[in-house]
C-alpha positions in Angstrom: 13.3 -58.3 -35.9 12.3 -57.5 -32.4 8.4 -56.9 -31.7 8.2 -54.2 -29.0 4.7 -55.4 -28.1 5.8 -59.0 -27.4 6.9 -58.2 -23.9 3.6 -56.4 -23.2 1.8 -59.5 -24.5 3.7 -61.7 -22.3 3.1 -59.6 -19.2 -0.7 -59.2 -20.1 -0.9 -62.9 -20.4 0.7 -63.4 -17.0 -1.8 -61.0 -15.4 -4.6 -63.0 -17.2 -3.4 -66.3 -16.0 -3.4 -64.9 -12.5 -6.8 -63.5 -12.5 -8.3 -66.3 -14.4 -6.9 -68.8 -11.7 -8.3 -66.6 -9.1 -11.9 -66.6 -10.5 -12.1 -69.8 -12.5 -15.9 -69.8 -12.6 -16.5 -66.1 -13.2 -15.0 -64.8 -16.5 -16.7 -61.4 -16.0 -14.8 -60.9 -12.7 -11.7 -62.1 -14.2 -11.9 -59.6 -17.1 -12.8 -56.8 -14.7 -9.8 -57.7 -12.5 -7.5 -57.8 -15.6 -8.7 -54.5 -16.9 -8.5 -53.0 -13.4 -4.7 -54.1 -13.1 -4.0 -52.8 -16.6 -5.4 -49.5 -15.6 -3.8 -49.2 -12.3 -0.4 -50.5 -12.9 0.3 -50.0 -16.6 1.4 -46.6 -18.1 -1.0 -45.0 -20.6 1.6 -45.6 -23.4 1.6 -49.3 -22.4 -2.0 -49.7 -22.6 -2.2 -47.8 -26.0 0.5 -49.9 -27.6 -1.3 -53.0 -26.5 -4.6 -51.7 -27.7 -3.2 -50.4 -31.1 -1.6 -53.9 -31.6 -4.8 -55.7 -30.8 -6.8 -53.3 -33.2 -4.3 -53.9 -36.0 -4.9 -57.5 -35.8 -1.6 -58.3 -34.0 -1.0 -59.6 -30.5 -2.0 -63.0 -31.7 -0.5 -64.7 -28.7 -2.7 -62.6 -26.3 -4.9 -65.1 -24.1 -8.5 -64.8 -25.3 -9.7 -63.7 -21.7 -7.1 -60.9 -21.9 -8.1 -59.8 -25.5 -11.9 -59.9 -24.2 -10.9 -57.8 -21.1 -9.0 -55.1 -23.2 -12.0 -54.9 -25.7 -14.8 -55.0 -23.2 -13.0 -52.3 -20.9 -11.5 -50.2 -23.8 -12.9 -46.9 -22.7 -11.7 -47.3 -19.1 -8.1 -48.3 -20.4 -7.7 -45.5 -22.9 -9.6 -42.8 -20.9 -7.7 -39.5 -20.1 -5.2 -39.9 -17.2 -6.4 -38.3 -13.9 -4.4 -35.4 -13.0 -2.1 -36.1 -10.1 -2.5 -33.8 -6.9 
């Protein structure tokens, strides 16, 4: 059976690896950058799906720093979409 969240986890981990490498001595900055990237470049539905899976105890393959970024910036990630001009 195909897990539709698996691809999101893979992409989120790639983002996490990139930002963790960019800020190896500052996990706060890495978590902020990860959350900022998800907010800027992922569709709201993708963010909701990843958060839902994490809340349900899934997404076990998610890197700890990515899971932490999602949890600590949850409000920013699930906030209402800004209206487009």
